[in-house]
KEKETI-164238 format. One record per residue (C-alpha): x negated, y, z; chain. Coordinates in Angstrom, 2 decimals. Example, Ala and Ser with C-alpha at 12.3 -4.5 7.8 and 13.67 -1.06 7.14 Angstrom:
x,y,z,kefi
-12.30,-4.50,7.80,A
-13.67,-1.06,7.14,A
This chain:
x,y,z,kefi
-92.00,108.94,85.84,A
-90.90,112.54,86.36,A
-91.25,114.60,89.50,A
-87.45,114.64,89.84,A
-87.46,110.85,89.88,A
-90.11,110.77,92.59,A
-88.04,113.10,94.75,A
-84.87,111.08,94.20,A
-86.63,107.75,94.89,A
-88.24,109.19,98.02,A
-84.89,110.25,99.46,A
-83.33,106.93,98.43,A
-86.10,105.09,100.32,A
-85.41,107.30,103.34,A
-81.68,106.49,103.25,A
-82.39,102.77,102.83,A
-84.81,102.58,105.76,A
-82.53,104.63,108.02,A
-79.45,102.68,107.01,A
-80.98,99.26,107.59,A
-82.94,100.13,110.74,A
-79.85,101.65,112.41,A
-78.56,98.10,112.87,A
-81.47,97.20,115.15,A
-81.54,99.98,117.75,A
-81.17,99.58,121.49,A
-77.88,100.46,123.17,A
-77.42,103.94,124.63,A
-77.56,103.92,128.44,A
-74.96,106.65,128.80,A
-72.58,105.06,126.32,A
-71.57,106.79,123.16,A
-71.17,105.48,119.74,A
-72.06,102.53,117.81,A
-75.09,103.24,115.61,A
-73.69,101.36,112.65,A
-71.19,104.18,112.02,A
-74.23,106.27,111.21,A
-75.00,103.79,108.43,A
-71.58,104.44,106.90,A
-72.20,108.19,106.97,A
-75.57,107.76,105.24,A
-74.03,105.47,102.62,A
-71.19,107.91,101.95,A
-73.64,110.83,101.63,A
-75.84,108.85,99.24,A
-72.91,107.86,97.06,A
-71.60,111.44,96.88,A
-75.01,112.89,96.01,A
-75.82,110.26,93.38,A
-72.37,110.57,91.82,A
-72.61,114.37,91.71,A
-76.07,114.29,90.14,A
-75.04,111.74,87.50,A
-71.81,113.59,86.77,A
-73.62,116.91,86.48,A
-76.24,115.58,84.10,A
-73.83,113.71,81.87,A
-70.93,116.18,81.70,A
-72.19,119.52,82.92,A
-69.40,119.47,85.52,A
-69.73,122.71,87.55,A
-69.45,121.14,91.03,A
-72.51,119.00,90.32,A
-74.61,122.09,89.62,A
-74.92,122.39,93.38,A
-76.94,119.16,93.48,A
-78.79,118.87,90.23,A
-79.45,122.23,88.57,A
-82.26,124.49,89.75,A
-81.88,128.23,90.21,A
-84.95,128.54,87.97,A
-86.95,126.00,86.02,A
-89.99,125.02,88.09,A
-93.37,124.90,86.42,A
-95.14,121.55,86.22,A
-97.38,122.51,89.14,A
-94.39,123.49,91.28,A
-92.51,120.34,90.23,A
-95.35,117.96,91.07,A
-96.13,119.85,94.28,A
-92.49,119.46,95.32,A
-92.58,115.76,94.48,A
-95.83,115.27,96.39,A
-94.56,117.10,99.48,A
-91.31,115.15,99.37,A
-93.06,111.78,99.00,A
-95.59,112.55,101.76,A
-92.86,113.86,104.08,A
-90.61,110.84,103.55,A
-93.57,108.48,103.99,A
-94.51,110.19,107.25,A
-90.90,110.08,108.50,A
-90.57,106.39,107.61,A
-93.89,105.60,109.32,A
-92.64,107.42,112.41,A
-89.23,105.71,112.30,A
-90.79,102.25,112.01,A
-93.29,103.07,114.76,A
-90.49,104.35,117.02,A
-88.70,101.05,116.53,A
-85.55,100.25,118.44,A
-85.75,103.43,120.58,A
-84.34,105.56,117.74,A
-80.92,107.17,118.01,A
-78.92,109.33,115.63,A
-78.40,111.77,118.50,A
-80.45,112.61,121.61,A
-79.87,109.65,123.94,A
-81.39,107.42,126.60,A
-81.78,103.85,125.42,A
-81.87,100.63,127.40,A
-85.49,99.96,128.32,A
-86.50,103.19,126.59,A
-90.21,103.38,125.83,A
-92.46,106.42,125.47,A
-94.04,105.96,122.05,A
-97.35,107.81,121.68,A
-99.04,105.78,118.93,A
-99.08,106.07,115.16,A
-97.71,109.44,114.02,A
-96.61,110.15,117.62,A
-100.30,110.57,118.46,A
-100.31,113.68,116.22,A
-96.90,115.29,116.91,A
-94.08,114.66,119.38,A
-91.38,114.73,116.69,A
-92.97,113.19,113.59,A
-89.66,112.13,112.07,A
-88.62,115.79,112.05,A
-92.02,116.82,110.70,A
-91.70,114.37,107.83,A
-88.12,115.27,107.00,A
-88.90,119.00,107.09,A
-91.87,118.51,104.77,A
-89.72,116.45,102.40,A
-86.96,119.06,102.54,A
-89.52,121.78,101.75,A
-90.72,119.76,98.76,A
-87.15,119.36,97.58,A
-86.33,123.03,98.19,A
-89.22,124.36,96.10,A
-87.57,122.64,93.15,A
-85.04,125.50,93.59,A
-81.75,123.61,93.61,A
-79.05,125.13,95.77,A
-78.75,121.75,97.50,A
-82.49,121.58,98.29,A
-82.64,125.11,99.65,A
-79.45,124.63,101.68,A
-80.73,121.30,103.00,A
-84.00,122.91,104.18,A
-82.16,125.69,105.99,A
-79.62,123.34,107.60,A
-82.24,120.77,108.67,A
-84.51,123.46,110.13,A
-81.72,124.87,112.30,A
-80.41,121.42,113.25,A
-83.83,120.16,114.35,A
-84.64,123.37,116.23,A
-81.50,122.86,118.31,A
-82.15,119.15,118.92,A
-85.79,119.28,119.97,A
-85.12,120.85,123.38,A
-82.35,118.33,124.13,A
-84.61,115.44,123.22,A
-87.49,116.77,125.28,A
-85.21,117.24,128.29,A
-84.18,113.58,128.05,A
-87.79,112.47,127.73,A
-88.74,114.51,130.80,A
-85.93,112.75,132.74,A
-87.02,109.33,131.55,A
-90.76,109.88,131.94,A
-91.27,112.65,134.53,A
-94.97,111.88,134.97,A
-96.06,110.69,131.54,A
-94.13,113.04,129.22,A
-95.58,116.34,130.57,A
-99.05,114.89,130.03,A
-98.08,113.84,126.49,A
-96.76,117.37,125.86,A
-100.10,118.86,126.90,A
-102.02,116.84,124.32,A
-99.56,116.70,121.42,A
-97.87,119.51,119.49,A
-94.14,119.47,118.69,A
-94.07,119.49,114.89,A
-97.34,120.72,113.37,A
-100.55,118.99,114.45,A
-102.92,121.38,116.28,A
-100.50,124.33,115.69,A
-97.02,124.04,117.25,A
């Protein structure tokens, strides 16, 4: 198995878990969307990426270069490091997603009977799904594809903007417990930030 395969399988596992688990979330208290539409977006993204990668490898079609061709050829150490970071990041994100259970939402939202989850990976960081995805994106980016680098930049900005919204909601839902949780748990990097 190659390091590229490990990265691809890791992201496929991520998409599968997110797609299936989106069917079992609690309803949003303030209304707003049906989570299953998120599944369709994930499926469409997966199909586009897989098709572009396959097309690029088999035909050399220029548009697929964006997904599958690196800016430089990574060394074996860089390749396996990227695969390891991606696999660890996706595993951490999946662990967090499963531990978060039905409280998950594709956007910052209050859920019916929302629970404050502080166990599992949430005992180490307040946003472990983001931590895992960022680590996986870093692993993918060091492989030097335009897609991987762009994904890391986009995800970093996107999560930075969402964290404050999510924490505001959590402070509304748990005005006594969440500040205490914030004191003892870092946002994204255990013991650092």
